[in-house]
C-alpha positions as CSV (number, residue, x, y, z in Angstrom):
1,X,0.0,0.0,0.0
2,X,3.0,2.4,0.4
3,X,3.6,2.1,-3.4
4,X,-0.1,2.2,-4.3
5,X,-0.7,5.3,-2.2
6,X,2.4,6.9,-3.7
7,X,0.9,6.3,-7.2
8,X,-2.3,8.0,-6.2
9,X,-0.5,10.9,-4.6
10,X,1.7,11.4,-7.7
11,X,-1.5,12.0,-9.7
12,X,-2.8,11.1,-13.1
13,X,-3.2,7.4,-12.1
14,X,-6.1,5.2,-11.1
15,X,-5.7,2.1,-9.0
16,X,-8.1,-0.2,-10.9
17,X,-7.3,-3.4,-9.1
18,X,-5.6,-4.9,-6.1
19,X,-4.2,-8.5,-5.7
20,X,-3.3,-10.2,-2.5
21,X,-3.3,-13.8,-1.1
22,X,-4.3,-12.5,2.3
23,X,-8.0,-11.5,2.3
24,X,-7.6,-9.2,5.3
25,X,-4.9,-7.2,3.5
26,X,-7.1,-7.0,0.4
27,X,-10.1,-5.7,2.4
28,X,-8.0,-3.0,4.1
29,X,-6.3,-2.0,0.8
30,X,-9.6,-1.6,-0.9
31,X,-10.9,0.7,1.8
32,X,-7.7,2.9,1.6
33,X,-7.8,3.1,-2.2
34,X,-11.6,3.8,-2.3
35,X,-11.2,6.6,0.2
36,X,-8.3,8.1,-1.7
37,X,-9.7,8.0,-5.2
38,X,-13.5,7.7,-4.8
39,X,-13.5,4.5,-7.0
40,X,-13.5,1.0,-5.7
41,X,-10.8,-1.2,-7.3
42,X,-11.4,-4.8,-8.4
43,X,-9.9,-7.5,-6.3
44,X,-8.0,-10.7,-7.1
45,X,-6.1,-13.4,-5.2
46,X,-4.3,-14.7,-8.3
47,X,-1.9,-12.3,-10.1
48,X,-2.6,-14.1,-13.4
49,X,-6.2,-12.9,-13.3
50,X,-5.2,-9.3,-12.5
51,X,-2.8,-9.2,-15.4
52,X,-5.6,-10.2,-17.8
53,X,-7.6,-7.2,-16.8
54,X,-8.6,-5.2,-19.9
55,X,-7.1,-1.7,-20.2
56,X,-4.3,-2.3,-17.7
57,X,-1.3,0.1,-18.2
58,X,1.0,-0.8,-15.4
59,X,1.4,-3.0,-12.4
60,X,3.2,-2.7,-9.0
61,X,4.9,-5.8,-7.7
62,X,5.4,-5.4,-4.0
63,X,5.4,-9.0,-2.9
64,X,8.3,-10.8,-1.0
65,X,11.2,-11.4,-3.5
66,X,10.4,-15.1,-4.1
67,X,7.2,-13.9,-5.9
68,X,8.8,-11.2,-8.1
69,X,9.9,-13.2,-11.2
70,X,6.7,-14.9,-12.3
71,X,4.3,-11.9,-12.1
72,X,7.0,-9.7,-13.7
73,X,7.4,-12.0,-16.7
74,X,3.7,-12.5,-17.0
75,X,3.3,-8.7,-17.1
76,X,6.0,-8.5,-19.8
77,X,4.1,-11.0,-21.9
78,X,1.1,-8.8,-21.7
79,X,3.1,-5.7,-22.6
80,X,2.3,-4.0,-19.3
81,X,4.8,-1.6,-17.6
82,X,6.1,-2.6,-14.2
83,X,7.2,-1.0,-10.9
84,X,9.0,-3.8,-9.1
85,X,10.2,-3.5,-5.5
86,X,13.8,-4.4,-4.7
87,X,15.5,-6.8,-4.7
88,X,14.6,-7.4,-8.4
89,X,14.6,-11.2,-7.9
90,X,15.2,-13.9,-5.3
91,X,18.1,-15.5,-7.4
92,X,20.4,-14.4,-10.1
93,X,19.0,-16.6,-12.8
94,X,15.5,-15.2,-12.2
95,X,16.9,-11.7,-12.5
96,X,18.5,-12.3,-15.8
97,X,15.3,-13.9,-17.1
98,X,13.4,-10.8,-16.0
99,X,15.9,-8.5,-17.8
100,X,15.5,-10.6,-21.0
101,X,11.7,-10.6,-20.8
102,X,11.5,-6.8,-20.2
103,X,13.9,-6.1,-23.1
104,X,12.0,-8.4,-25.5
105,X,8.6,-6.8,-24.5
106,X,10.1,-3.2,-24.6
107,X,8.2,-2.3,-21.4
108,X,9.1,0.4,-18.9
109,X,10.5,-1.0,-15.7
110,X,11.3,0.9,-12.5
111,X,13.0,-1.0,-9.7
112,X,12.3,0.2,-6.2
113,X,15.6,1.8,-5.3
114,X,13.9,4.9,-3.8
115,X,17.2,6.3,-2.4
116,X,18.2,7.3,-5.9
117,X,16.0,10.3,-5.3
118,X,17.8,11.3,-2.0
119,X,19.2,14.8,-2.3
120,X,22.0,14.0,0.2
121,X,23.1,11.0,-1.8
122,X,22.9,12.8,-5.1
123,X,25.0,15.7,-3.8
124,X,27.6,13.5,-2.1
125,X,27.8,11.4,-5.3
126,X,28.4,14.4,-7.5
127,X,31.1,15.7,-5.0
128,X,32.9,12.3,-5.1
129,X,32.6,11.9,-8.9
130,X,34.1,15.4,-9.4
131,X,37.2,14.1,-7.6
132,X,37.3,16.3,-4.5
133,X,38.3,13.5,-2.1
134,X,41.0,12.4,-4.5
135,X,41.4,8.8,-5.6
136,X,39.1,6.5,-3.7
137,X,41.0,3.9,-1.7
138,X,38.0,2.1,-0.2
139,X,34.2,2.5,0.3
140,X,32.3,1.2,3.3
141,X,28.6,1.0,4.0
142,X,26.8,-0.2,7.1
143,X,23.6,-0.3,9.1
144,X,23.3,-1.4,12.7
145,X,20.1,-1.8,14.6
146,X,18.4,-4.2,17.1
147,X,16.1,-6.6,15.3
148,X,13.0,-7.8,17.0
149,X,12.1,-11.3,15.7
150,X,8.5,-12.4,16.0
151,X,7.0,-15.6,17.4
152,X,8.6,-18.5,15.4
153,X,6.5,-21.4,16.7
154,X,4.7,-23.3,14.0
155,X,1.0,-22.6,14.0
156,X,-2.1,-22.6,11.8
157,X,-2.1,-19.7,9.3
158,X,-4.8,-17.0,9.8
159,X,-8.0,-18.0,8.0
160,X,-7.6,-15.0,5.6
161,X,-4.2,-16.1,4.4
162,X,-3.6,-18.7,1.6
163,X,-0.3,-20.0,2.9
164,X,0.2,-22.4,0.1
165,X,-0.1,-19.6,-2.5
166,X,2.0,-17.2,-0.3
167,X,4.9,-19.7,-0.4
168,X,4.4,-20.4,-4.1
169,X,7.6,-21.4,-5.9
170,X,9.7,-21.1,-2.7
171,X,10.0,-23.9,-0.1
172,X,6.8,-24.3,2.0
173,X,7.9,-23.8,5.6
174,X,5.5,-24.1,8.5
175,X,3.7,-20.9,9.1
176,X,4.7,-18.6,11.9
177,X,4.6,-14.8,12.3
178,X,8.4,-14.9,12.1
179,X,8.5,-16.0,8.5
180,X,5.3,-14.4,7.0
181,X,4.3,-10.8,6.6
182,X,7.1,-8.3,7.1
183,X,9.3,-10.8,9.0
184,X,10.2,-12.7,5.8
185,X,13.1,-10.3,5.3
186,X,15.3,-12.3,7.7
187,X,14.1,-15.7,6.6
188,X,16.5,-17.3,4.0
189,X,13.8,-19.1,2.2
190,X,11.9,-15.9,1.3
191,X,14.0,-12.8,1.9
192,X,17.7,-13.7,1.8
193,X,18.7,-11.5,4.8
194,X,19.5,-8.0,5.8
195,X,22.2,-7.2,3.2
196,X,19.8,-8.2,0.4
197,X,16.8,-6.4,1.9
198,X,18.5,-3.2,3.2
199,X,22.1,-3.2,2.3
200,X,21.1,-3.3,-1.3
201,X,20.1,0.4,-1.1
202,X,23.7,1.5,-0.2
203,X,25.3,-1.0,-2.6
204,X,23.1,0.4,-5.4
205,X,24.2,3.9,-4.5
206,X,27.9,2.9,-4.5
207,X,27.6,1.2,-7.9
208,X,26.2,4.5,-9.3
209,X,29.1,6.5,-7.7
210,X,31.6,4.1,-9.3
211,X,29.8,3.8,-12.6
212,X,30.3,0.0,-12.1
213,X,28.2,-3.0,-13.0
214,X,29.1,-5.9,-10.7
215,X,32.2,-6.8,-8.7
216,X,34.7,-9.4,-9.9
217,X,35.6,-10.9,-6.6
218,X,33.4,-11.4,-3.5
219,X,33.9,-12.7,-0.1
220,X,31.9,-12.7,3.1
221,X,31.9,-13.8,6.7
222,X,29.5,-13.7,9.6
223,X,26.9,-15.8,11.3
224,X,23.9,-15.9,13.6
225,X,25.3,-15.1,17.1
226,X,22.7,-13.3,19.1
227,X,19.5,-14.4,17.4
228,X,20.3,-18.1,16.9
229,X,17.1,-20.2,16.6
230,X,15.1,-17.1,15.8
231,X,16.2,-16.1,12.3
232,X,18.0,-18.0,9.5
233,X,20.2,-15.3,8.0
234,X,23.2,-13.7,9.6
235,X,22.8,-11.2,12.4
236,X,26.4,-10.2,11.8
237,X,27.8,-10.0,8.3
238,X,30.8,-8.4,6.6
239,X,31.1,-8.7,2.9
240,X,33.8,-7.4,0.5
241,X,33.1,-6.6,-3.1
242,X,36.1,-6.0,-5.2
243,X,35.2,-3.7,-8.1
244,X,37.7,-2.5,-10.7
245,X,37.6,0.9,-9.2
246,X,38.1,0.1,-5.5
247,X,37.0,-2.4,-2.8
248,X,33.6,-2.0,-1.2
249,X,32.8,-3.3,2.3
250,X,29.3,-4.0,3.7
251,X,28.7,-4.5,7.4
252,X,25.6,-5.0,9.5
253,X,24.8,-6.0,13.1
254,X,21.3,-6.7,14.1
255,X,21.8,-6.5,17.9
256,X,23.6,-4.5,20.5
257,X,23.0,-1.3,18.6
258,X,23.9,1.2,21.4
259,X,26.4,3.0,19.2
260,X,29.5,5.0,20.0
261,X,28.2,7.5,17.5
262,X,24.6,6.8,16.3
263,X,24.9,9.4,13.6
264,X,27.1,7.1,11.5
265,X,25.3,3.8,12.1
266,X,23.5,4.0,8.8
267,X,25.3,5.3,5.7
268,X,28.3,5.2,3.3
269,X,32.0,6.2,3.9
270,X,34.1,7.2,0.9
271,X,37.8,7.0,1.9
272,X,39.8,9.2,-0.6
273,X,43.4,10.2,-0.7
274,X,42.5,13.8,0.4
275,X,39.2,13.5,2.2
276,X,36.7,11.1,3.8
277,X,33.1,11.7,2.8
278,X,30.1,10.2,4.8
279,X,26.6,10.2,3.3
280,X,23.3,9.2,4.7
281,X,19.6,10.0,4.0
282,X,19.5,13.6,5.2
283,X,23.1,14.9,5.2
284,X,26.6,14.4,4.0
285,X,29.9,15.2,5.7
286,X,33.4,16.0,4.4
287,X,36.3,15.3,6.7
288,X,39.6,16.6,5.3
289,X,42.8,14.7,6.0
290,X,44.4,18.0,7.0
291,X,43.6,18.1,10.7
292,X,43.7,22.0,10.5
293,X,40.8,22.1,8.1
294,X,37.3,21.8,9.7
295,X,34.8,19.1,9.1
296,X,31.9,20.2,7.0
297,X,28.3,18.9,7.4
298,X,25.9,19.7,4.6
299,X,22.2,19.1,5.4
300,X,20.3,17.9,2.4
301,X,16.6,17.0,3.1
302,X,14.6,16.5,-0.1
303,X,11.0,15.3,-0.8
304,X,9.4,11.9,0.0
305,X,11.6,9.3,-1.7
306,X,8.9,6.8,-2.4
307,X,6.6,9.4,-3.9
308,X,9.4,10.8,-6.1
309,X,10.4,7.4,-7.3
310,X,6.8,6.5,-8.2
311,X,6.2,9.8,-9.9
312,X,9.4,9.2,-12.0
313,X,7.9,5.8,-13.0
314,X,4.5,7.2,-14.0
315,X,6.2,9.9,-16.0
316,X,8.2,7.2,-17.8
317,X,5.0,5.3,-18.5
318,X,3.6,8.4,-20.2
319,X,6.7,9.6,-22.1
320,X,8.3,6.2,-22.7
321,X,11.6,7.6,-21.5
322,X,13.8,5.4,-19.3
323,X,13.2,5.8,-15.5
324,X,15.8,6.5,-12.9
325,X,16.4,2.7,-12.2
326,X,15.6,0.4,-15.1
327,X,15.6,-3.3,-15.0
328,X,19.2,-3.9,-16.0
329,X,20.5,-1.5,-13.4
330,X,18.3,-3.1,-10.8
331,X,19.7,-6.5,-11.8
332,X,23.3,-5.4,-11.3
333,X,22.6,-4.2,-7.7
334,X,20.5,-7.3,-6.9
335,X,23.1,-9.7,-8.3
336,X,25.9,-8.0,-6.3
337,X,24.3,-8.6,-2.9
338,X,23.1,-12.1,-4.0
339,X,26.7,-13.0,-4.8
340,X,27.6,-11.7,-1.3
341,X,25.2,-14.2,0.2
342,X,26.6,-17.0,-2.0
343,X,30.1,-16.2,-0.7
344,X,28.7,-16.3,2.9
345,X,27.0,-19.6,2.4
346,X,30.0,-21.3,0.7
347,X,32.5,-19.7,3.1
348,X,35.0,-18.8,0.4
349,X,35.9,-16.2,-2.1
350,X,33.8,-16.1,-5.3
351,X,35.1,-15.0,-8.7
352,X,32.4,-13.6,-10.9
353,X,32.4,-13.3,-14.7
354,X,30.0,-10.4,-15.2
355,X,30.0,-10.6,-18.9
356,X,28.6,-14.1,-18.9
357,X,26.8,-14.2,-15.5
358,X,29.0,-17.1,-14.3
359,X,30.9,-18.0,-11.1
360,X,34.3,-19.3,-12.1
361,X,35.7,-22.6,-11.1
362,X,33.3,-23.3,-8.3
363,X,30.4,-25.8,-9.1
364,X,29.0,-25.7,-5.6
365,X,28.7,-21.9,-5.6
366,X,27.4,-22.0,-9.2
367,X,24.5,-24.2,-8.1
368,X,23.4,-21.3,-5.8
369,X,22.8,-19.0,-8.8
370,X,19.4,-20.7,-9.2
371,X,17.0,-22.1,-6.6
372,X,14.8,-25.0,-7.9
373,X,11.1,-24.1,-7.9
374,X,8.4,-26.0,-5.9
375,X,5.9,-27.7,-8.1
376,X,3.8,-26.8,-10.0
377,X,5.6,-23.5,-10.6
378,X,8.4,-23.5,-13.2
379,X,11.6,-21.4,-12.9
380,X,11.9,-18.9,-15.7
381,X,15.5,-19.8,-16.4
């Protein structure tokens, strides 16, 4: 509903239908949309029925990632434009199949990297690209916070929720509040962990700063230390992505977040030969290496990022001009963090051939590029 309401607020768009496998969500969504636009949208549980709706111009895919690929490709086959939340796909082979489908159909695709609209990130990026910090030696990004896992005891799904359909092509785990709505982000079967869910925003921003596609070497280490038995993805993780331009480090910690300096617990550090630059959502900071020169903090608060991102998409639908984050760009950022998780799971360095979408000389890691689908669903690759 965040994306649907952004589409309504952006103007010149009608929400003609909603689709959800949870009837209670559908009922609540209909009430919100009807109040906002004065028209009652049609409702569906099956995305294939929604996509066959006559006169449909565009769809928003805001499901968990394991349900991105099939609705996306179905929309492409209907020639319908797509706003798809990040990460683009659950696995790398899905992502490439989605790129191919969108290119073949010539549809407009916007991937939900809303922070591309952040004024602070844009200004800091321009400053770095203009060379003020000097040659970049290293980039680091991080977010630390205390996660609050939900009840993870197996139980009967709510009557309103079709759990079989919710799991779809992914493994069907026993239902619990800790693997379903919202909490799927830290469940490996559905969300792939915090770096893929949240770190991907900063990795996307860094790729743009560097003008890079994907890294050539990836390694990661971490584990579940504090939340063992509660989540299935690392509560501590450090990943290194070696791009041609410089190494990039990602870190997260999901517990013990009483920070020495909370102001830097969420953001990006650019370490240059002359200056260090820190950027986060609402400001950026320049720290000269010369200790006699003062640190400069530049506040930069812009508009609502989700609204701006959706408005950019709707303008692209009307004008047929490329949006701020098209499908290929979204694929590169998604594949980068997915490779980080493959390196974590195998416990070794991964070498990536970005021209051919292949992991080199590691059959075990290569098998993780694609997860088999649960019947009757068929993997698009």
